[in-house]
N, C-alpha and C positions, 0 to 999 in steps of 0.2 A: 155641469150638473145635469142629471137626468130627471125628467119630469115623470112622476108616477102615473100621470094621465096620458102619456104620449101616445099610446096605442088607440085611444078612443077620442083624442081631442082633435078638432078641426080648426082651431083658432090660428089664423095666420101670423099672429104676433104672440110669441112665447117669451116671457121675461126670463126664462132660464136658458134661453139661446143667446150666445154671445153678441150677435149683431142684430137683435130684435128691432132696433130703431131704424134699420135700413129697409124694413119690410113695409109693404103697402097694406092698408086696411081699406076695404070697401064697406060702405053702409050695409048693414044686414048680415055681415059675416059673423061667425061666432067670436066671442071675447073669452080670453083664458079664464078658466073656472077660478084659479087661485087670485087673479086680479079682481074678479067679481066678489069673491069671498073676503078679500082683504079690506074692502071699504065698508064692510058690515060692522055692527057693534062687536068689539073684541075680535074683529077680523084678523089683525096682525098676530094675536096670540094663537088663534086657530091655525093660521098658516104656519107659524113657528112650529106648532105641534105636528103638523102634517108633513112639512118638507124641511124643517130645521131652520136655524137662524140665518144661514147663508142664503137659502132659498127665499125666506121671508123678506130678507133685505133687497134681494133682486126684484121681487115682486113689488115691494114698496117703491123702489126706484122707477120701475116700469109704470106704475100707476101715476106717479108724479109726472113722468114724461107724457103719458097719454093724456093727462089733463091739459097739458100745455099743447100738444101736437095734433090731437085727433078729436074733433068735436063729436063725431058719432060714438067713439069709445067713451068720451067723457059723459055723454048722456046715459049710456048703459051703465057706467059706474055710479052715477048719481042715482039712478033708479034702484040699482042693486043695494045701495047704502040704506035704503029704506025698507028692505025685506029681511026676514030671518035667514040665518046661515043654512045652507044645504049640506054642510059638511058634517053635521051631527055632533059638533062640539058645543060649547057654551053659546047661547043665543043672546047674551047681554041682557 
């Protein structure tokens, strides 16, 4: 699956990439826009609308994985969950 933000994204871990879980994340690196959006109120619906059901499912799986595997990403996701959507969809 192709990410619509591929050309401008610098996140080392892309949930739409087949083996993202093999990548390394260093503190301070960018986090995938869709991962950050998915933890916001109505985030999964917003992601579904932006990249479809398959993409939303992949992002959801990556978020669950990141919460378990990467403390720095977990902190970014927790912080993002308390802010409004940047996608322009429903803000909950």
